[in-house]
C-alpha positions as CSV (number, residue, x, y, z in Angstrom):
1,M,1.6,205.2,-8.7
2,D,4.7,204.9,-10.6
3,Y,6.4,202.2,-8.7
4,V,9.8,202.3,-10.7
5,M,9.6,205.9,-10.0
6,I,9.8,205.1,-6.0
7,E,12.3,202.1,-6.5
8,N,14.9,204.7,-7.9
9,E,13.8,207.2,-5.5
10,F,14.6,204.5,-2.5
11,A,17.7,203.3,-4.1
12,N,19.2,206.7,-4.2
13,I,18.0,207.6,-0.7
14,V,19.4,204.3,0.7
15,E,22.9,205.4,-0.8
16,D,22.6,208.9,0.9
17,V,21.7,207.6,4.2
18,S,24.4,204.6,4.2
19,K,27.1,207.4,3.4
20,A,25.7,210.0,5.6
21,A,25.6,207.6,8.7
22,G,28.5,205.4,7.5
23,W,28.8,202.1,6.6
24,T,28.9,200.3,10.0
25,V,25.3,201.3,10.9
26,D,22.8,198.7,11.0
27,R,21.3,198.1,7.4
28,K,17.9,197.6,8.9
29,I,18.2,201.3,10.4
30,V,19.3,202.7,6.9
31,L,16.3,201.1,5.0
32,A,13.6,202.2,7.7
33,I,14.9,206.0,7.6
34,A,15.0,205.9,3.7
35,S,11.5,204.4,3.4
36,T,10.3,207.3,5.8
37,F,11.6,209.8,3.1
38,V,10.2,208.2,0.3
39,A,6.7,207.7,1.7
40,S,6.6,211.5,2.6
41,G,8.1,212.7,-0.3
42,K,10.9,214.8,1.7
43,T,14.2,215.2,0.6
44,F,17.0,214.0,2.4
45,D,19.5,216.1,3.4
46,A,22.6,214.8,4.1
47,T,24.5,217.6,5.3
48,K,22.0,218.4,8.0
49,Y,21.8,214.6,9.0
50,K,25.6,214.7,9.6
51,N,25.1,217.9,11.4
52,V,22.5,216.4,13.8
53,L,24.4,213.1,14.4
54,Q,27.7,215.3,15.3
55,E,25.4,217.5,17.6
56,M,24.4,214.3,19.5
57,K,27.8,213.3,19.7
58,K,28.7,216.5,21.4
59,Q,26.1,216.6,23.9
60,S,25.9,212.9,24.8
61,T,27.9,210.4,27.0
62,W,29.4,207.4,25.1
63,M,26.9,205.2,26.7
64,S,23.9,207.1,25.6
65,P,21.5,205.7,23.3
66,L,22.0,208.4,20.9
67,R,25.2,206.8,20.4
68,T,23.5,203.4,19.3
69,T,21.3,202.3,16.6
70,V,18.3,204.0,17.8
71,G,20.3,207.2,17.6
72,Y,20.4,206.9,14.0
73,S,16.8,206.8,13.6
74,I,16.1,209.8,16.1
75,A,18.6,211.7,14.0
76,A,16.5,211.7,11.1
77,N,13.6,213.0,12.9
78,L,15.3,215.8,14.5
79,M,16.1,217.2,11.3
80,E,13.1,218.6,10.7
81,Q,14.2,221.4,13.3
82,D,16.2,224.3,12.0
83,D,18.6,224.2,14.9
84,A,20.6,221.0,15.7
85,E,21.8,222.2,18.4
86,N,18.8,223.1,20.0
87,A,16.7,220.0,18.7
88,V,19.3,217.7,20.5
89,K,19.1,220.0,23.7
90,N,15.6,219.8,23.6
91,L,15.6,216.0,23.5
92,L,17.8,215.6,26.4
93,T,15.8,218.0,28.3
94,N,12.3,215.8,27.3
95,V,14.5,212.7,28.5
96,S,15.6,214.2,32.0
97,I,11.8,215.5,32.7
98,L,10.5,211.7,31.7
99,K,13.6,210.5,34.5
100,E,12.4,212.6,36.9
101,V,8.7,211.0,36.8
102,K,10.5,207.7,37.0
103,F,10.5,206.1,33.7
104,R,13.6,204.1,33.2
105,S,16.4,205.7,30.9
106,G,17.0,203.8,27.9
107,N,16.2,203.5,24.1
108,F,12.5,203.6,24.6
109,S,12.5,206.6,27.1
110,Y,14.7,208.4,24.2
111,I,12.3,207.4,21.6
112,G,9.5,208.6,23.9
113,A,10.8,212.1,24.2
114,Q,10.0,212.9,20.9
115,F,6.6,212.8,21.7
116,L,6.6,215.2,25.0
117,T,4.8,218.2,24.2
118,E,6.8,221.2,22.7
119,D,4.8,223.7,25.3
120,E,7.7,224.2,28.1
121,Q,4.8,225.2,30.7
122,D,3.1,221.5,30.2
123,K,6.2,219.3,29.9
124,K,6.4,217.8,33.5
125,A,2.4,217.3,33.6
126,H,2.4,215.8,30.4
127,A,5.3,213.5,31.8
128,Q,3.2,212.8,34.7
129,A,0.3,212.1,32.8
130,A,2.4,209.5,30.9
131,R,3.5,208.0,34.0
132,A,-0.1,207.6,35.3
133,L,-1.0,206.1,32.3
134,F,2.0,203.6,32.0
135,D,0.9,202.5,35.6
136,A,-2.5,201.9,34.7
137,I,-1.6,199.7,31.8
138,R,0.6,197.8,34.0
139,K,-2.4,197.0,36.6
140,H,-4.0,195.1,33.5
141,H,-0.4,193.4,32.3
142,P,2.0,193.7,35.1
143,F,4.6,191.2,33.4
144,L,3.7,192.3,29.9
145,T,4.4,196.1,30.7
146,S,7.9,197.2,30.5
147,Y,9.9,200.2,29.0
148,E,9.0,199.2,25.6
149,D,5.7,201.0,26.2
150,I,7.3,204.3,26.9
151,P,6.6,205.6,23.8
152,Y,2.7,205.0,23.4
153,A,2.2,206.0,27.1
154,I,3.7,209.3,26.1
155,L,1.9,209.8,22.8
156,L,-1.4,208.8,24.0
157,S,-1.6,210.8,27.3
158,S,-2.4,214.4,28.2
159,P,-2.9,215.8,31.9
160,S,-6.8,216.0,31.3
161,D,-7.0,212.5,30.4
162,D,-8.8,209.8,32.3
163,V,-6.2,207.2,32.0
164,E,-7.8,204.4,34.2
165,M,-10.5,204.6,31.3
166,R,-7.9,204.5,28.6
167,A,-6.1,201.8,30.1
168,A,-9.3,199.7,30.8
169,T,-10.4,200.3,27.2
170,M,-6.7,199.0,25.9
171,N,-7.2,196.0,27.9
172,R,-10.7,195.1,26.5
173,Y,-9.2,195.4,23.2
174,Y,-6.6,193.2,23.5
175,K,-8.7,190.4,25.2
176,E,-11.1,190.7,22.2
177,L,-8.3,190.4,19.7
178,R,-7.2,187.6,21.5
179,T,-10.2,185.6,20.7
180,Y,-9.4,185.9,17.1
181,N,-5.8,184.2,17.1
182,F,-3.7,187.2,17.7
183,N,-0.5,186.6,19.6
184,A,-0.2,187.6,22.9
185,G,2.7,189.7,23.7
186,N,4.1,193.2,23.2
187,E,2.9,193.7,19.8
188,L,-0.6,193.1,20.4
189,Q,-0.3,194.9,23.6
190,W,0.9,198.3,21.3
191,L,-2.0,197.3,18.8
192,S,-4.6,197.7,21.6
193,Q,-3.0,201.0,22.6
194,I,-3.2,202.3,19.2
195,L,-6.7,201.7,18.8
196,T,-7.2,204.8,21.6
197,F,-5.4,206.8,19.5
198,F,-8.4,209.1,18.9
199,S,-10.8,208.2,22.1
200,P,-10.0,206.7,25.6
201,Q,-13.6,205.0,25.0
202,F,-14.4,201.6,23.6
203,D,-15.4,201.5,20.0
204,G,-16.8,198.5,19.2
205,Q,-16.1,198.5,15.0
206,L,-12.3,198.7,15.8
207,V,-11.5,195.1,16.7
208,P,-13.7,193.9,13.7
209,D,-12.1,196.4,11.1
210,V,-8.7,195.1,12.5
211,V,-9.4,191.2,12.0
212,T,-10.9,192.2,8.6
213,L,-7.9,194.0,7.6
214,R,-5.3,191.4,8.7
215,D,-7.4,188.6,6.8
216,V,-7.9,190.7,3.5
217,L,-4.2,191.0,3.7
218,K,-3.3,187.2,4.3
219,K,-5.7,186.3,1.5
220,Q,-3.9,188.3,-0.9
221,S,-0.4,186.7,0.3
222,V,0.7,189.6,2.4
223,K,2.9,188.4,5.1
224,V,1.8,189.9,8.7
225,K,3.3,188.8,11.2
226,A,3.3,189.9,15.1
227,M,5.7,193.0,14.4
228,H,3.1,194.1,12.2
229,Y,0.2,194.3,14.5
230,P,0.6,198.1,15.1
231,L,0.4,198.8,11.4
232,L,-3.2,197.1,11.4
233,G,-3.8,199.4,14.2
234,F,-3.0,202.7,12.0
235,L,-4.7,201.1,8.7
236,A,-8.1,200.7,11.5
237,I,-8.4,203.9,13.0
238,L,-7.7,205.7,9.6
239,N,-10.6,203.7,8.3
240,L,-9.3,202.4,5.0
241,N,-12.1,201.7,2.2
242,K,-11.7,198.8,0.1
243,T,-10.2,200.8,-2.7
244,Q,-7.3,202.4,-0.5
245,L,-6.6,198.9,1.2
246,Q,-6.1,196.9,-2.5
247,G,-3.9,199.8,-3.7
248,L,-1.9,199.2,-0.3
249,I,-1.7,195.4,-1.3
250,D,-0.7,196.1,-4.9
251,L,2.1,198.4,-3.7
252,Y,3.3,195.8,-1.3
253,H,3.6,193.0,-4.1
254,E,5.6,195.4,-6.1
255,L,8.0,196.7,-3.3
256,K,8.6,193.1,-2.0
257,D,10.3,192.7,-5.3
258,M,12.6,195.3,-5.0
259,K,16.4,194.1,-4.6
260,L,16.9,196.1,-1.8
261,L,14.5,194.6,0.4
262,K,15.2,191.0,-0.5
263,W,16.9,190.0,2.6
264,H,14.6,192.6,4.7
265,R,11.3,191.6,3.8
266,E,9.9,192.4,7.2
267,F,10.0,195.9,6.1
268,V,7.9,195.9,2.7
269,L,4.8,196.0,5.1
270,F,5.8,199.0,7.0
271,M,7.0,201.0,4.0
272,A,3.7,200.2,1.9
273,V,1.7,201.6,5.0
274,Q,3.9,204.8,5.5
275,I,3.2,205.5,1.5
276,A,-0.6,204.6,2.0
277,I,-0.8,206.7,4.8
278,Y,0.8,209.8,3.3
279,D,-1.4,209.4,0.1
280,M,-5.0,209.1,2.2
281,A,-3.4,212.4,3.9
282,K,-3.3,214.1,0.5
283,V,-7.1,213.7,0.1
284,Q,-8.4,213.7,3.6
285,K,-8.2,216.9,4.9
286,S,-9.3,215.1,8.5
287,L,-6.0,214.0,8.5
288,S,-3.9,217.0,10.6
289,M,-0.2,217.8,10.1
290,T,-0.4,216.8,14.0
291,I,-2.1,213.3,13.5
292,M,0.3,212.7,10.5
293,S,3.4,213.6,12.4
294,S,2.3,211.3,15.3
295,I,1.6,208.3,13.2
296,E,5.0,208.9,11.4
297,L,7.0,209.0,14.6
298,L,5.2,206.2,15.8
299,I,5.8,204.1,12.9
300,Q,9.4,205.0,13.1
301,A,9.5,204.4,16.5
302,Q,7.9,200.7,15.9
303,Q,10.8,200.1,13.6
304,A,13.9,201.4,15.7
305,A,12.3,199.6,18.9
306,M,12.3,196.2,16.6
307,I,15.8,196.9,15.2
308,A,16.8,197.9,19.0
309,A,15.3,194.5,20.3
310,V,17.0,192.5,17.7
311,S,20.1,194.1,18.1
312,A,19.9,193.3,21.9
313,A,19.2,189.8,21.2
314,T,21.9,189.4,19.1
315,I,24.5,190.9,21.6
316,A,23.0,188.6,24.4
317,S,23.2,185.8,22.2
318,S,27.0,186.5,21.1
319,S,27.8,187.2,24.7
320,S,26.5,183.9,26.1
321,S,28.3,181.9,23.4
322,S,31.6,183.5,24.0
């Protein structure tokens, strides 16, 4: 892997995204978007990005989440579609459908709207299944489960799914991980949800795999914080071998020395995992484009959620001190 090439490409894309989004946009969002393009090897089209942002302004009110930090991340995902107008229109339709099934409208419903099925006939049924899964999860964790879980509930549900079984399995993963000194909280709940990505049935190997991943990373000086728990979930369900994991660790240590990430070290592991997963996809035919795009969106959703939470805390802190 050519680390110099990765660093140069990252620097160029960061600059392009900054110019296209505007210099007032949160630096963390710019870095998150750029890291996704570097990992996937896709070209960042500034003109297309600006078109999507412009379309978002046309179709949304000034209070819409599309006008906030999260909107810039969503715009980067919508660039994949040829028609910006329709892309935004479809997203807003999905948001409305989620609202119909009583999902709270906000940053996370807009992030989650990207996961709703593209089949027009099944959108409502998918939304209802997501709501049923959300409610089933909340039975196990009434105080922990909130609007932040909406994206996962949508991604992990389908009309034919056994939501009670999936929610119970998530809870079992959560409880078992707690016995291995994982911190209780939203991040651990997201990790437990990701572990049901391939099956709602409990897999006894996944928790030991997650624990091993965390311990190996920490032993080799990779900083694993609670915000990174969901990343451990992706690595576990994709079943990285020792060579692939070592490659990820080596990449992490190269990336953390990049000047652009000096003050944003929390993003290094996100970027390293994204690149590692795309490298895996090149050799593993079992990783379909559907799985890849879902994982890519979830990692982006995780980053956007993290940034949104930090932004909200900053605003709240500013309000209380003024």
